[in-house]
C-alpha positions in Angstrom: 17.9 -8.0 -27.2 18.9 -4.1 -27.2 15.8 -1.8 -27.0 16.3 1.3 -28.8 16.7 4.8 -27.3 14.9 4.1 -24.0 17.9 5.2 -21.0 18.1 2.4 -18.7 16.4 3.7 -15.7 12.8 4.0 -17.4 13.5 0.0 -18.1 12.8 -0.3 -14.4 10.4 2.4 -14.3 8.0 -0.3 -16.7 9.4 -3.2 -14.8 8.4 -1.7 -11.8 4.9 -0.2 -12.8 3.7 -3.9 -14.3 5.1 -5.5 -10.5 3.5 -3.0 -8.6 0.3 -2.3 -9.9 -0.5 -6.3 -9.9 0.2 -6.7 -6.4 -1.3 -3.0 -5.5 -4.5 -4.3 -7.3 -4.7 -7.6 -6.1 -5.7 -6.4 -2.6 -8.8 -4.7 -3.2 -10.4 -6.5 -6.5 -10.5 -9.4 -4.4 -13.2 -8.0 -2.0 -15.6 -7.8 -4.7 -16.0 -11.3 -5.6 -15.9 -12.9 -1.7 -19.8 -13.2 -1.9 -19.6 -15.3 -4.8 -16.6 -17.3 -3.4 -18.7 -18.0 -0.9 -21.6 -19.5 -2.9 -20.1 -20.6 -5.1 -17.1 -23.2 -2.9 -20.8 -23.6 -0.5 -18.9 -21.7 2.6 -19.3 -19.6 5.2 -18.0 -15.4 4.8 -15.6 -16.1 7.2 -14.2 -19.1 5.9 -13.8 -16.7 2.6 -12.0 -14.0 4.7 -9.2 -16.4 4.5 -8.4 -15.5 0.6 -7.9 -12.0 1.3 -6.0 -12.8 5.3 -3.8 -15.4 3.9 -2.4 -13.2 1.0 -2.0 -10.5 3.7 0.0 -12.8 6.0 1.8 -14.1 3.5 2.8 -10.3 2.1 3.9 -9.2 6.0 6.5 -13.0 6.3 8.4 -11.8 3.4 8.2 -7.7 2.7 10.7 -7.9 5.6 13.1 -10.4 4.3 12.9 -8.7 0.7 15.7 -6.7 1.4 18.3 -9.2 1.9 17.1 -11.2 -0.4 17.5 -8.9 -3.3 21.2 -7.7 -2.2 22.0 -11.4 -2.1 21.3 -13.3 -4.3 20.8 -9.6 -7.1 17.3 -7.5 -7.6 17.5 -8.8 -11.3 16.7 -12.7 -9.7 14.9 -11.9 -6.9 12.6 -9.5 -8.8 11.6 -12.3 -11.6 11.3 -14.8 -9.4 9.0 -12.8 -7.4 7.3 -12.1 -10.8 7.1 -15.4 -11.8 5.9 -17.1 -8.7 2.7 -14.0 -8.6 2.1 -14.6 -11.8 1.8 -18.7 -11.4 -0.1 -18.7 -8.6 -2.6 -16.3 -10.2 -3.1 -19.3 -12.5 -3.6 -21.6 -10.4 -5.7 -19.5 -7.9 -8.4 -19.2 -11.4 -7.9 -22.9 -11.3 -8.7 -24.2 -7.8 -11.5 -26.3 -7.3 -12.1 -26.3 -3.8 -11.9 -22.9 -0.7 -8.6 -25.0 0.7 -7.0 -25.3 -2.7 -7.2 -21.1 -3.6 -6.2 -20.0 0.2 -2.6 -22.1 0.0 -2.4 -20.6 -3.6 -3.3 -17.0 -2.4 -0.5 -17.5 -0.3 1.8 -18.6 -2.5 0.6 -15.0 -4.2 1.9 -13.5 -1.2 5.5 -14.9 -1.8 6.0 -13.3 -4.3 3.9 -10.2 -3.9 5.7 -9.5 -0.6 9.1 -8.9 -2.6 7.4 -7.4 -5.4 6.9 -3.7 -3.9 10.4 -3.5 -2.3 12.1 -5.0 -4.7 10.9 -2.9 -7.2 11.4 0.2 -5.4 15.1 -0.1 -4.2 15.9 -1.0 -8.2 13.7 2.3 -9.4 15.9 4.7 -6.8 18.6 3.2 -7.8 18.6 3.6 -11.3 17.3 7.6 -10.7 20.3 9.9 -9.4 18.9 11.8 -6.1 18.0 14.9 -8.1 15.7 13.0 -10.0 14.2 10.9 -7.3 11.1 13.9 -7.6 10.9 12.4 -10.8 10.8 8.9 -10.0 8.4 9.5 -7.5 5.4 10.4 -10.4 6.3 7.3 -11.5 5.9 5.6 -8.2 2.3 7.4 -7.5 0.9 5.7 -10.6 0.7 2.4 -9.5 0.2 3.0 -5.7 -3.4 4.6 -6.5 -4.3 3.8 -9.5 -4.7 -0.4 -8.7 -6.5 -0.1 -5.5 -9.4 2.6 -7.3 -9.3 0.1 -10.2 -9.6 -3.2 -8.6 -13.0 -2.7 -7.4 -13.9 -1.6 -11.0 -12.5 -4.8 -12.6 -13.4 -7.4 -10.3 -17.3 -5.8 -9.8 -17.2 -6.1 -13.7 -15.4 -9.6 -14.3 -17.8 -11.3 -11.7 -20.7 -9.7 -13.0 -20.6 -10.4 -16.5 -18.0 -13.4 -16.6 -16.5 -15.2 -13.6 -14.3 -14.7 -10.5 -11.6 -17.0 -12.2 -10.7 -14.3 -14.5 -10.1 -11.6 -11.1 -6.9 -13.6 -11.1 -6.5 -14.6 -15.0 -6.2 -11.0 -15.3 -2.9 -10.8 -14.2 -1.4 -13.2 -16.6 -0.8 -11.3 -19.8 0.6 -8.1 -17.5 2.7 -11.0 -15.5 4.3 -12.9 -18.3 4.9 -10.1 -20.5 6.7 -8.3 -17.6 8.7 -11.3 -17.0 10.1 -11.1 -20.5 10.9 -7.4 -21.0 12.7 -7.8 -17.6 14.3 -11.0 -18.9 15.7 -9.0 -21.1 16.8 -5.7 -20.3 17.3 -5.8 -16.1 21.1 -5.7 -15.5 21.9 -7.4 -12.0 23.1 -5.7 -9.5 24.4 -7.4 -5.9 25.2 -5.8 -2.7 28.7 -7.6 -1.5 27.8 -6.4 1.9 25.2 -8.7 2.2 25.7 -11.4 4.8 24.7 -14.8 5.8 21.2 -15.1 6.4 19.5 -13.6 10.1 17.3 -16.5 10.8 16.6 -14.5 14.1 16.3 -11.8 12.3 13.6 -12.8 9.5 11.5 -15.1 12.0 11.2 -12.0 14.5 10.3 -9.3 11.6 8.4 -11.6 9.6 6.0 -13.2 12.8 5.6 -10.1 13.8 4.7 -8.0 10.8 2.2 -11.2 10.1 1.0 -11.4 14.3 0.0 -7.7 14.5 -1.4 -7.7 11.1 -4.1 -10.3 11.4 -4.7 -9.0 14.7 -5.2 -5.6 13.3 -7.8 -7.2 11.1 -9.8 -9.4 12.8 -10.4 -6.9 15.8 -12.9 -4.0 14.3 -15.2 -7.3 13.2 -14.8 -10.1 16.4 -13.9 -7.4 19.5 -11.0 -6.1 20.8 -10.6 -8.2 23.6 -11.4 -11.6 21.1 -9.0 -14.4 22.6 -7.3 -14.5 19.6 -7.2 -10.6 18.7 -5.6 -10.5 22.5 -2.5 -13.1 22.0 -2.0 -12.4 18.5 -1.7 -8.6 19.1 0.2 -8.9 22.2 2.3 -11.7 20.7 3.4 -9.7 17.6 4.2 -6.4 19.1 6.7 -8.7 21.3 8.0 -10.4 18.5 9.1 -6.7 17.5 10.2 -5.9 21.0 12.3 -8.4 20.7 13.2 -7.9 17.6 14.9 -4.4 18.3 17.0 -5.6 20.9 18.5 -8.7 18.0 18.8 -6.4 15.3 20.6 -3.6 17.1 23.4 -6.2 18.6 24.2 -8.5 15.8 26.2 -7.7 12.6 24.6 -8.1 10.6 20.2 -7.5 10.7 17.7 -8.6 8.6 16.3 -5.4 9.3 19.0 -2.5 9.3 16.9 -0.5 11.9 19.9 1.2 12.1 18.2 3.5 9.3 16.0 4.7 11.2 18.6 7.1 13.5 18.8 8.9 10.3 16.4 11.5 10.6 14.6 12.5 7.3 14.1 8.5 6.9 12.2 8.2 10.2 10.4 10.9 10.0 9.1 10.4 6.9 8.2 6.6 8.0 5.9 8.4 10.3 4.3 10.7 8.1 3.9 8.1 5.4 2.1 5.5 8.6 -0.1 8.3 9.1 -0.8 9.4 5.5 -1.2 6.6 4.2 -3.3 4.9 6.3 -5.6 7.4 6.2 -5.8 7.0 2.5 -6.4 3.2 2.6 -8.9 3.5 5.4 -11.0 5.9 4.0 -10.6 4.1 0.4 -12.0 0.9 2.8 -15.0 3.5 4.3 -16.4 4.9 1.1 -17.8 2.0 -0.4 -19.4 0.6 2.9 -21.0 3.7 2.8 -21.9 3.5 -0.6 -22.6 -0.1 -0.9 -24.2 -1.3 2.4 -26.1 2.3 3.2 -26.9 3.7 -0.3 -27.4 0.2 -1.6 -25.8 1.2 -4.9 -23.6 -1.5 -6.8 -19.9 -2.8 -6.6 -19.6 -1.2 -9.8 -21.4 2.6 -9.3 -19.2 2.4 -6.2 -15.8 1.9 -7.7 -16.8 4.8 -10.3 -17.5 7.1 -7.3 -14.5 6.5 -5.7 -11.9 5.6 -9.1 -11.8 10.3 -9.0 -9.3 10.0 -6.1 -6.7 8.4 -8.5 -7.4 10.7 -11.4 -6.5 13.1 -8.9 -3.4 12.3 -7.7 -2.1 11.0 -11.2 -2.9 15.0 -12.9 -1.6 16.2 -9.2 1.7 14.7 -8.9 2.6 15.9 -12.5 2.5 19.4 -10.8 4.1 18.3 -7.2 7.1 16.7 -9.5 7.8 20.3 -10.6 6.9 22.3 -7.9 9.5 19.5 -5.5 12.5 21.9 -6.8 11.3 24.8 -6.3 9.4 24.7 -3.2 11.1 21.8 -1.0 9.2 18.9 0.4 7.8 20.3 3.9 5.9 23.0 2.4 4.4 20.5 -0.5 3.8 17.7 1.6 1.9 20.1 4.7 0.3 21.8 2.1 -1.3 18.7 1.1 -2.3 17.3 3.8 -4.1 20.0 5.3 -6.2 20.4 2.4 -6.6 16.4 2.8 -8.2 17.0 6.2 -10.1 19.9 4.7 -11.9 17.5 2.2 -12.1 14.7 4.7 -14.5 16.7 7.1 -16.6 16.9 4.4 -17.2 14.0 4.3 -19.1 13.9 7.7 -21.6 15.6 5.9 -22.2 13.3 3.7 -26.4 12.0 3.6 -28.6 9.3 2.2 -29.3 11.6 -0.9 -26.5 13.4 -1.2 -25.3 13.4 -5.2 -22.6 10.9 -6.7 -21.0 13.5 -8.4 -20.1 15.6 -5.6 -19.0 12.1 -4.0 -16.7 12.2 -7.0 -15.7 15.5 -6.7 -14.4 15.0 -3.3 -12.7 12.3 -3.6 -10.8 13.8 -7.0 -9.9 17.0 -4.5 -8.7 14.4 -2.2 -6.2 12.9 -4.7 -5.7 16.6 -5.3 -3.8 16.5 -2.2 -2.9 13.2 -1.5 -0.6 13.6 -4.4 1.2 16.7 -2.8 1.7 14.1 0.2 2.9 10.9 -1.9 5.4 12.8 -4.3 7.9 14.6 -2.2 7.3 12.2 0.6 8.7 9.5 -1.6 11.1 11.8 -3.6 13.4 12.5 0.0 12.9 9.2 2.0 15.9 7.8 0.5 17.6 11.3 0.1 20.3 10.1 2.9 20.8 6.7 2.4 23.3 5.1 0.6 22.6 2.8 -2.3 24.1 0.0 -0.3 21.1 0.4 1.7 18.5 1.3 -0.3 17.6 -2.2 0.1 17.0 -2.4 3.2 15.6 1.2 3.7 12.7 0.0 0.8 12.1 -3.2 3.0 11.5 -1.1 6.7 9.5 1.8 4.4 7.4 -1.0 3.1 6.5 -3.1 6.4 5.6 0.2 7.8 3.3 0.7 5.1 1.5 -2.6 5.2 1.1 -1.9 9.2 -0.2 1.4 8.6 -3.1 0.5 6.0 -4.2 -2.3 8.4 -3.9 0.4 11.5 -6.1 3.4 9.3 -8.3 0.6 8.1 -9.0 -1.1 11.3 -9.3 2.3 13.2 -11.9 3.4 10.9 -13.5 0.0 10.9 -13.4 0.2 15.1 -15.3 3.8 14.8 -17.8 2.4 12.3 -19.0 -0.1 13.5 -18.4 0.7 17.5 -20.6 3.6 17.2 -22.6 2.6 14.5 -23.8 -0.2 17.1 -24.7 2.2 19.9 -26.6 4.1 18.0 -28.6 1.8 16.7 -29.7 -0.3 20.1 -30.6 3.1 21.6 -33.1 3.6 18.3 -36.0 1.2 19.5 -36.0 -0.8 16.6 -38.0 2.4 14.1 -36.7 2.0 11.2 -36.2 5.8 10.2 -33.9 6.2 13.2 -31.6 2.9 12.7 -31.3 4.2 9.5 -30.2 7.6 10.7 -28.2 5.5 13.2 -26.6 4.0 10.7 -25.8 7.1 9.0 -24.4 8.7 11.9 -21.5 5.5 12.7 -20.5 6.2 9.3 -20.7 10.5 10.1 -18.1 9.8 13.2 -16.2 7.1 11.3 -15.0 10.1 8.6 -14.7 12.5 11.2 -12.1 10.6 12.4 -10.4 10.2 9.4 -10.2 13.8 9.7 -8.6 13.7 12.5 -6.0 11.0 11.1 -5.1 13.7 8.8 -4.5 16.6 11.4 -2.1 14.2 12.9 -0.7 13.7 9.5 0.1 16.8 9.0 1.4 18.2 12.6 3.9 15.4 11.7 4.8 16.9 7.9 5.9 19.9 10.5 9.3 17.2 11.2 10.4 16.9 7.4 13.5 19.2 7.1 14.2 20.6 3.4 18.0 20.8 4.5 17.5 16.6 5.0 16.5 16.2 2.1 18.8 18.5 0.4 20.3 16.0 -2.2 17.6 15.3 -3.7 16.9 19.1 -4.8 18.0 21.2 -7.8 19.0 24.3 -7.2 18.8 26.7 -9.6 21.7 26.9 -12.1 22.6 23.2 -11.2 23.1 20.8 -14.0 21.0 17.5 -14.6 23.1 14.5 -13.3 24.5 12.4 -16.0 23.4 9.2 -17.1 23.3 6.0 -14.5 25.7 3.6 -16.8 22.8 0.4 -17.8 24.8 -2.0 -15.5 24.9 0.6 -12.3 
C-alpha cells in the first residue's frame, strides 16, 4: 500500500511521535495510580514502588544497547519489535491479577520502551537532512513535553472514573495503529559497520545505568547513607568507570564513547543534562506541593502544570524559525535565562497563591524551555555521521535518563531534608509545621533555580560554528528530499 503525497521524513516523524509519546507518558501516568494499586493488591506503598522502578530499571538496561541493536538488525525491525513489546506488555499489565505479575509485565514494557526513543530518534535524524534538523526538532519536542504533562491528567481521570487497568489499555489503540503504520511505510536501514555483540559493554553500560538510577530514586526517600543506596550507587559508578576503560580499548564497542570527543555533541549532552534534569525535577516537585500541601486533586494538579506543555509547543514553532537566523547558542542561552528567572518566582508561592498565577508561571517556563530544547536537538548531531547516529542517540538518551533521575533526586533531597529539619524545630504547633513545610518547598524551588542557572553557564559552551551544517544561511537553497529507502 502506498501513502500518497507524504514525504518519507514525515512518515518517520509520525511513527516516532506515536512511539515516543507512549514511552514517555508511561513514566508519569502510573504515579497517580499507586495508592489504588496498593489498596487493590493489599500491598504496602514500598511494594507498589516497584511498578515504577521496574520499568525505569528496564529502560536503563536497554537504552545503551539500542544503538547497536538498531544498526545490526535494522532500525525498522528494531523499532517495530520495541513497539510490539511495549504494546503487548501494556495489555498484560492491564490483565495482571497480582502485584508480582504487574511488576514482571512492567519490566517487559521497559524492554520495548528502552529502545523506542533512541531508535526512533535515529530514524528521524537520518530522514531529515542537517539543514532541516530544526524542523525535525519541533516534531521531537511535542511528545517530549506533552506526554509527561498529559500523563497525570489522563491517569487521574482514568483511575478516578474508570479503573487503574485503563492506564495501560490506553496504549493499545496507539500501539496497534503505530505498528501497522510502521509495518506498511517504514523503510529498513542497517549499518554494515555494526560488528559482533559487545557483551562486556552491554553488561557494564546497562548494569551501571540501572544501578545509578536505582540509587538516585531511593536516596531521597530512605537516605543517601542507607546501605543499599551506597552499595548500588558506588557499584554503578564503578561500572561506568570500567566501561570507559573497556569501551575505549575495543575495536567495536557497544557505546561509541569516542563520539564525546566531538565538541558539539559533548557540549550538547552537558547542557541537556542540566536543563532536562531541572525541567523534570520541577515537574516532579510542583505536584507534591499542589497535592500534598495545597490539598488539591491529582486532576486539578495536572491541569495546573499542563500550561507548560502548551508554552513549549507554541514557542517551539518560533524557535524553529529563528534557529537559522539566530543560531543555537543565543537561543539556548536566552531560553535558559528566562527559565532561571521564572524558576525564582516559584520561591514565592504560598498556600493561597492563585492556581491561575501558577499556570501562567508554568506557561512562561515552557515558553523558555522550547528555546532550549529545539536548538539543542537540532545541533546535537550536527557533526555525527549517519553511520554513527544510532550509537549517538543511545548515548544522548542515556544522558537524559540519568539527568532526569538526578534532577528529581536533587530537588527531592532538598525538599525532604529541609522540611524534616524545619518541622523538627516547629515544636508541633500546627501553624508552624505548615509554615515549615512551605519553606521546605520554597528552598527546593530555589535549588531548581540554581540548576537552571548552571545550565545557563553550560550553554555558553555551545558554538554556532560547531552547528554550521544545520544552519541555512541567507540565499542557501533547501536540501533535496531524502529518497524513501535512505
